[in-house]
N, C-alpha and C positions, 0 to 999 in steps of 0.2 A: 504493500500500500504506500510505500515511500514515494515521495514526489521527486526526489533528487538523487542522482548517483554521485554527486560531488561530496566527498567526505567533509569538506569545509562548511557545507550548509547543513542546517538541522534536517533530520529525516522526517520529523513531524512538527508541524507548526500550529499556532493558534488558529490560523486561517483554515487549516485542514480540519480541525475539530469543529470550527464554525460551520463549515460546509457539511461535514459528516452528520452533525446533529441538527442541521437545517435551521440554525438560530435566526438568521436574518428574515426568514419567511414566516415563522410563527410568532416571533417576539414583538412585532410591531415597533421595533427599535428600542425596546425597553431593556434588552439584555445584550451583552457582548463579552468577548474574552480578552483578558489583559495579556500583555506580553509575557507575564509570569505564568500564564496558563490557568488563571482563576476566572470564574464566571463573575461578571460585573452586573450590578443593577445600574441601568442608565436612567437616573431619576430626574424628571423635569423639576426644576426648582424655581424657575421664573420664565417669563416669555423668552423663547429661543435660547434658553440656558439649561444645560443638562450636566449633572454631576455623577461621576462613576464611583460606586462603592463595591468592594469585593464581598461576595456572599460568604466566603470563608472568614473574612474579618467580622462580619455580622454574627456568624455562628460562634466564633471564639468569644465575642463580647457577650452573647446570650449565655454561653456556658459558664462564663465567669460570674454571671448573675444567678446561676443555679437553674437555668432553663435547659435541661438536657434534651437530647434527641428522643423521639421525633418532635419537631416543632412546625407549627403552621405559621409561616411568616407573612404578615400583611404589610404591603408597601403603600403607605398613605399617599405618597406623591402620585401614584398611579391612579388612585381613585379620582383625584383632582384632574389628572391628565385625561382620563377617559371621558369624564363629564364635559370637560372643556372641548375635546375633539368632536364629540357628537353635536354639541350645541353650536360650536363655531362652524362646523361643516354645514349645518342647516342654515345658519346665518349667511354664509358665503353663497350657498345655492340660491337662497331667497333673493339676495342682492343681485346676483348674476342674471337671474331670470326676471327681475323686476316683479317678483311675486308680491301681492298686496297683503297677504296674511302673515301670521307669526308662527313660531314654533314653540311648543311647550313639551318638555320631557316629563315622564312619570316613571320612576323606578319601581318595578314590581317587588314588593317587600318579600314575597315568597322565595325569591332567588337567593337572598341572603338576609335573614332576619336578625343577625347579630347586632346587638345594641350599638357598639361603636362604629360598625359599618354603616348603619342607617344614619347615625349622627353625622358621620363624615360626608355622606351623600347629601344630606339636608344642608349642612354647612357650606360645602363647596358649591352645591347647586343653587344656592340662594340668589347669586348674582344673575343666574339665567332663569329664575323662577321655575326651577326644576323640581317637580313634585313627586308624589308617591302613588302607586297603584296598590290597592289592598283587596284581598279576597276573603277576609274573615273578620269577625268582630275583634279578635285579638290584634290583627294587623291594623285595623282602623284605630284602635286605642293607641298603638304605637305612633301612627300618623298624627293623631290629635295632640299627643303629648310632645312630639318632637318638632313638628313644623311650626314656623312662625310667620313665614312670608305669605300674605293673603293673596298674592298673585299666582302662587304655585297651585297646581291642581291636585285634588285628591280624587282618584278614580276608584269607585267602588264596584268591583266585579264579584262574581260568585253568587250563590244563593243567599237570600237575605230574609231573616226573620224580623219581628217587630223591634227587638232590641238593636239590631244592626241598623235598621232604618232610623230609629230614634237617635242613635249616636250620630249618624250622618246629617240628620236635620239639625242637631245641636251644632254641628260644625258650620252649617249654613248660618245659624244665628250668630255664631262667633265671627262670621265674615269670611269663611273659607269658601273657595270655589270647589264644592264637593259634589261630584256627579254620581247618581245612581245609574248604573248601566243595567238595563233590563235583560235578564237571561231567559226568562219565561213569562208568559202573559199573566200568570197568577200574581206576580210581584207588583204589578202596576196598581191593583186595587188597594193593596196594603199601603203602598207609598202615598197614594192619594188620601186614604183615610187618616194616616198618621200626620201628614202635612197639614190637613185641615184641623185636626185636633190640637196640633202644636202651633198653628197660626204662622207657618212659614212655607213659602213656595219652594218646591224642590227643583234641583237642576237634574234633568233626566236625559239619559242616552239610551241607545238600544244596540245590542250586539247582533250583527248580521251573521247568518249561516250562509256563506257564499258557496257557489258551485265550484269555484276554483280549487283544484287540488295541487299540493306542492310535493316536491321530492324530499328525500331524507327520512330520518327516523321519526320525525314528528308529523308525518303526512296525515295521520289520523285526526289531527287537529283541524283539518280542512275538509271541504266537500260536504255533500248532502248528509252524510252519516256522522259528522262531527258531533261531539257530545254537547256542546254549548252553543247558544245563539238562537235567534228567532228565524223561522222560515217565513216566506212571504205572507202566508195566511195569518200567522201569529203577529207579524209586524202590522198588518192592517188592523187587527184587533186592538193593538196598543194605540194606534192612531185614533181609531174611532172612540175608544174609551176616553182618551185625553180631550178629544173634541167635545164629547158629551158632557164632560166635567169642566169645560171651558179652561183647560190647562194645557192646550197644545203649545202655547208660547213657552212652556217649561222644557219642551223637547228641543234640545240644542246640540246634541252630540250623536254622531254615528260611529260605531266601533266595530272592528273586525280583528280577528287574530288567526293567522295561518300556521303558527308553530313558532317555537322558541329558537330554532336554528334552521333558517332557510338558506340552502347553499346556492340556489340558482336565482339570479336577479330577475330573470324573465318571469318566474313564478310570482315574485313580489309585484312587478308591474302589472301582470295579468290580474291578480287579485285586487289591486288598487283601482284599476279601470272598472272592474265590476262593481266595487264599492261606490265609486263615483256615480255610477248609474243609479244606485239606490239613493244616494245623497240628492241627486237632481230631482228624482221623482218624489222624494219626501218633501223637498222644498215646494214642489208643485202641489202637494197636499196641504200646504199651509204651514208646515213646521219651520220655525225661524232658525234653522240650523246655522251654527257658526264654528263648530269643532268637528274635525274628522280624525278619529283615533285609529291609527293603523296598527295598533297592537305591537307585539314583539316581533322577533324574526331576524333582526340584524345579527348575522352569524359571526362566530369566532372561527378563525382558521386554525383549528387545533393541529392539523397536519402540515400546514405551511405549503400546500400544493396549489393554491389558487384554482380550485376545481369545483365541480358540482358534487363531489363526494359528500356524504352526509356529515362528515367531520371537518369539512372545509367550506370555502365559498369562492365564487368566481367574480367577486367585486370587492371594492374597499368602501370605507365609510363615505368618502366624498362622492363616489359613483352612486351609492345607495341614496344619499340625500338629493343629488341632482335628478335622478330618475323619478323619485317621488314628487319633487316639486314640478317637474315637467309634466308628469301624467295628470296631476291634480289641476294644474293651471290650464292645460289644454281642455280637460273635461269641463271645468267651470266656465271658461271663456266661450265655449261652444254654445252655452245656454245663457250667457250674460249674467252669471251668478257671481257674487262676491267670493273672493278667495278665502277659504276657511282657515282658522287656526289649526295647524297640524299638530297632533299629539302622537308621540310614540312611546312605547313601554319597553324600551331596550333594557334587558336584564343582564344576559350573558356578556354582551359587548361592554357593559358598564363595569362589571366587577371581576370577570374571569381572569384578566391579566394581573389583578392586584394581589393575588395570594399564591404562595409557593409552599408545597409540602417538602420539608427537609428531613432526611433520615440517614442514619449510618448503616453500613453493611456489617453484619455480625459474623458471617461465615460464608463459605463457598463450597459447593459440591461440584467436582469436575469429573467428566466422563472421559478420562484419559487412561490408557492401558499402562500397566507396569512393565518391567523388563520382560522380554520374550526369551525363553530358554533356547539354547542352540539345538538341543536334542530333547526328546521326550523319553521317558522310561519305556522299556520293552513291553510292559503290560498295559500301556496306554490304550484305551478303547479306540477302535477304528475311527469313529466320527471325530474324535479330537485330533487324531493324526491327520485326517483329511482336512480339518479346519486349519491346522498348522500349515499344511502345504498350500492351501488356497491363499492364506494370509500373506505368504511370502512370494507369491507369483502373480499378484494383481497387476494388470496392465490395462491402459485405456481402451485398447481394442476389444477386450473381453470384460469390460467393467460390469455390464448387466449380468452376464453369466456368473462372474465371481460373486456378485451380490446375492444372486439366487442360491449359489452353493453355500455361502456363509450362513444364510438364514436356515437352509435345509439341515446342515450339520449341527447347528446350535439346537434346533428342534429335536434332533436325535439324542443329543446329550441330555436334554431335559427329560426326555422320555426314559432314558436309562436311570436318571436320578429318581424319577417318580416311581420306578419299579424297584428301587432300592439296590440296583446293581452297581452304582458308583457312589462315592461319598462326597461330602461338601468340598473338600480340598480339590478333588478332581474337577468338580463343577467350576470352582474358582479359576482353575487353569484354563478351562474352556471359555469362560466369560472374558478373561483377559485377552485371549486370542481373538475372540469375537470383536471386542473393542478395537484391538490393533488393526484388524481387517477393515472395519468400517472407517477408521481414521485414514487408512491407506486409500480407500475409495474416495473419501472427501478430498484428500489432497490432490488426486488426479482428476477430479471433476472439472477443474479450471482449464484443463487441456482439451476438453471435449468441445466439438462444434455444436453438438446436440446432446443435451442431458436427458437420459431416459426418465420419463415421468415418475417411475417408481422410486427413484433415488433423489428426486429434486428436493424433497424435504429432509433428507438425511442430515445436512448441517444443523438444522433446527433440532432434530432429535438428539443430537450430541451436544447441544448447548449446555454451558455451565448454568448452575442455579445459584444466584446470589441472594442470600437471605437478608432482607431489610428489616430494620427495627420500626415497623409500622403495621397497621391493619388496613387492608384494602377495604374491608366492610365498614370501618369507621371513617376513614379519611378520603377514600376514593370509591364510594359505592357505585357510581355510574360506570366505572371500569368493569365491575363485576356484573351489574344488572343489565346494562344495555351495550356492553362492549365499547364504551366511550374511549376514544384515543386521546391521551394527554401527552404533551411533550415531556420526555424523560431524558435526563443526562447527568453525568457527574458534574460537580461544581468546582472541581480542581483537577490538577494533573493533566490539563488540556493541551500542554505542549508535549505530552507523551502519546504514542500511538496506542489506542485501545485494541488489544489483540484477541480478546475473548468474546465470542458470541454468547449471549446470556439471556436467560429469563430472570425475573425478579420475583422471589417469593416473599410473602410477609411472615409474621410469626404466629398465625392463628391456628396452625395445624389443620388446615382445611385445604382440600385439593383445588378449590376455587380461589384461594387466597394468593393470587399471583398477578403480576403484570406481564402480559404476553401479546399486547397489541401496541406496536411502535410504528412511528413514521420518522425516517431519517434519510439523509443524503438523497433528497428528491424522490424517494420511493413512496408509493402510495400506502404500502402496508407491509409490515414485517412482524414475524413472531419472535424475533430476537433483537437484542440491542448490543452494540459493541461497548465493552467495558474494559477497564484496566485490570492488570493483575492485582489480586487482593493479597496483601501481606499481613499475616497475623500480628497483632500488636500495633498496627498503624490504622488510623481512622480513614475510612473511605466514605465520602459523603455524596449522596445523590439527591437531586431535586426533581420534583414533579410540578409542572408549571400549568398555568391557566386553570387553577382549581378554585377560583373565588366564587363560582356560581353553583349553587345547589348542594355541593358536597357536604358541608358541615351539617346542615339540617337533616339531610337524608341518611347520615351515618347511623349505624346501629352497633349494639354492644356484643358482637360476635366474640365468643370466648371471654367476655367481660373486659375487653380492651376499650377504655373510655376515650374521652376527648384528649387530644394531645395538648402539650404546652402551646400557648399562643403568644406571639409577639407582634406588635404593630409598631413600625418605625417610620420616622420622617427624616429624609435626607435634607441637609442644609446646604446653603450656597458655598460653604467652605469645605465641603466633602465630609463633614462630620455627620453623624446621624443621632437622633434622639429616640430613645425607647419611650414611645408615647403611651402604649398600653402593654402590660404583661399579665398573662393569666396562666396560673399553674394548671396543668391538665388534671383530669380526674384522678383521685386517689382510689385505692382498692376499696376503701370504706365508702366512697361516693358511689361507685358502680354497684356495690352490694345493696345499697339502699334503693337504687333504681329498680332492682328486681325483688324488692320487698323483704330484704333481710335487715335485721337490726344489728349493726356491727357490735354494739356493746353486749348484746345478748350472746353473740357468737364468741366474743372474748371471754365472758363469764363461763360459758359452757366448756370452752377449751381449758380454762384455768382449773375447773373442777376435775376434768379428766387428768390433767397433769398432777393434781394433788392426790388423786386416787392411785396414780402410778407410783408416787412416793410411798404411800402406805403399803402398796403391794410389793415394794422393793425393786421395782424395775428401773427406777431412776433415782438419782440423789436430789437433795434440795437444791444444790447449785445447778444441776441440769434442769430442774423445774424452772428456776428463775430465768435461765438462758432461753428456754423454750417460750416462756410467757413473754419475755422481752422481744424475741423475734416476731412472735405473732402480733404483738401490739405495734411494732415498727412496720410490719408488712401492711397492716390496715391503713397506715398513714402514707404508704409508699405509692410511687407511680405505677400504673398498670403495665407499662412497657418495660423492655429490657433495660436494666440499670447496671452500670459498671461496678 
């Protein structure tokens, strides 16, 4: 893999690692590699000013403060940067097209409900009147207590009971622009009744169930069979009800949502044009519409391939905004209607980049053969002798035949073992020859013009297993549940060539607890990732990127691994950084209470058992005290691996 044959030049450079891990294409410019081979956060600190800070420097600083691996690192600068990019891109597109309406963002709280994340979004978004979208009473309470700007929108989606509606109407009394988006016709009667009772006019919107279907994992959010929204008959019912109650003037917003990750810009434009037709006809019905809520869908390029793959996108933020402005403007101008205020509910694109999961590697399993003997004992079973001969005579011209022979002879060896005709040590000799043969086949595959399909996946089958100090189910649940691809790479040693193909296992003792979906070096998809040689006693750190959307709230307590340590930092203009928030991860005591154990009761029960063991003469009083002390310390300890 070396780029240079000149001994005076380095064999592997930071640029090689940058290309291998495809950093420029997925990072949006927020990460780069230093000349020392460390991954840098490129944090915007002011207009057109970026400061670089090493992730290794951050890790060392966190560990000095007692925050051990794994750590979820939040980068406050990037929250600000993402809100700024989305809003400024819409402003630029509006100005370029001479669009007469405005733009208002509304962050969907469900994407990341963590308190300080929402506080940062509200604080940074205030200058753009960037609001919140809520889908439950709990989320509405967050919005009501956090937001201060009366020009920012609160968009209420989801099913609404009386309490939900009363809370939203109280927001109206307080001066907030709080919209109830009707999801089904039954909601409108309750909204009307409660608004009359409380003496306040509601702000009403309606969610459309569009015909347009989109590509990608979230395609079920679109089309006739989508779970939410009003069909044409239901929409007419809502209009007629508002007319009969003389409240049609409250109907000011049209909303649609095609999915949270739309990879193809054509789907967005197609859905938008269809929604505009609804908007025009609703205006003809007399509704004084002024807001068009295009929902979420602004995708994140997790793979960095700029494609229509479900984990990528074939557009950037600027193109997204320009296409939306153009489509709405053309639709409204055709019917001489005022340009509406555009509302978008971008969640992933706002927070995905802002969080990194950092963990250390604990151990490695390698599928490498040991030394091959020159000769075998005379009483060696024939299948093992044959396996030895094949392993030593593999050539490219017979590679498929050799592979078939290796599989055949190994099967014969296992049959002999199953019948009790050979022992474990003999099987171990055969397994070592088997691994040696497969490694010979893999080494010669690169010389073939055409690789037989049966052996294409052989390098992946021989990949090393790197054991990471984290839980997929707690920190990266989408990786397990929907095969979500996240960028993964080491955060140091990036001027060394990574020579090991690997998969990454977590510490949950579950066969699904692994990362085996990767994208790197312009590849669409790979089951393995190149990593460096792991040396026992030396820390090796890996980062998983773009994890700021959904992962924390969806995480579960598989094997009772709880929340990781969390650190939120802000990079300053002098390249220093402040630890703005730090949260210790769940203790064992914490997670036990989540599953309805009382830690103090467990402790008392164990203490009684230890005391009985003293009376029975099985342990000494000193051993009893040591056991009790360890039990008590463990209850307070971190759920993850501790040095």
